N, C-alpha and C positions, 0 to 999 in steps of 0.2 A: 510371516510377513506378509501374505496375500491378504490375512484377515487385520492385518492394520490398515493395509491400502483401503481396503473396503469400508472399515470405519473411517476412515478421514473423509473419504468421499460422502459417504453416509451424513456425519457430522455436518460438514460444511454444506449440503444440499438441503437439510432441515434447518439450518440458521436462515440460510437465504432465503427458504422457502417461506420460513416463519417472518422475518423482515417484511417482506414482500407482501403476503397476506396482512399483517399489522399496519401497512403505511394505507390501505384502507378502510382501518377502525379508528387508530390512533396515528395522526400523522407525525404530531411533534415527537412522540416516544420512538416510533419507526426510524426518523431522521437521526435521534440523539443516538439509535443503537448503531444506525449505518455508519453514521461518524466516527463512531469507535474505532481503533484498531483491530477490527475482529479477525483481519486475513493475520495479522502479526501474532494477535494473542492464541489463534488456532495453529500458525504455522512454527511459533516458539515451542509450544506445548508440542503438537506431533514430531518435531524435530527429536526434542530431547528423549521423547519416547521412542522414537523409531532408533538415534544415536547412544543415547545413555551418558552423552559428554557434556559436564556441567561448564568445562571450560569453554568449549564450542557453542553453546547455548549463550553465554555470555557474550561472545565475539559478535555472536549474529545480532543480538539484541543491540549491540552498540552500533553496528555497522546499519541496522532500522533506524536508531536514534538519528546518527547522522543525514541517513539517505530522507528523511522526511522531509526537512526544512530544502533540502535540494531537489526534492521532487517539485516542489512547488514553482520551479522556474520555468515547467509547464505552462503556466498558467501566465506568466508574464505576457508575452503578447497579447493575451485576451483584455487585459486590462488597459491596454493602448489601441485596442483595436477602434473604438468610436474617433478617438483623437486624431490618429494617423490612419485614418478610412480603410484598413486592414479587412480584407474578406477572410470568412472563416477559416479556409485551407491555407492562407496565409500565415494566420495563428496558428494552426496546427502542425503545419511543419515546422514553423519557426522555434515552438514548443519543442518539437521533437529533438531539432538540433540543440534546444539548449539544455534537456537533458541530456544528450549525449556531453556536453562540456561539463555537465552536473557530475557525470559519471567520473570522470578526471579527476574532480574538485571531491566526490565521495571517496574514491581511493587515496589522493593524497592524504584526507582529514583521517581516516581511520585509519592509516598507518602511523599518526602521529599520536591516537590515544590508546 
């Protein structure tokens, strides 16, 4: 169990370090890799390796699928910042509030699917 935890940390650290290094060499490729759901890819694989439960892994993936668009609620205040003359911290705190609302929507939707 300890080796799995160490392995997860090493893989994540190497991936983040690689993308950071690549951003100085090939910005567009680094941006594309960063935009990939790398955290999800790693977390799904690590979770399945750790627990070995396919049903749980599928439920986890479905939860992430629903959470991705819901998590975009955080950015909504930033879209209206200039038009409504909102400060960064107003946008940031409003976005966090909307994430809280989104969590309840996420919980409701995941029970339906």
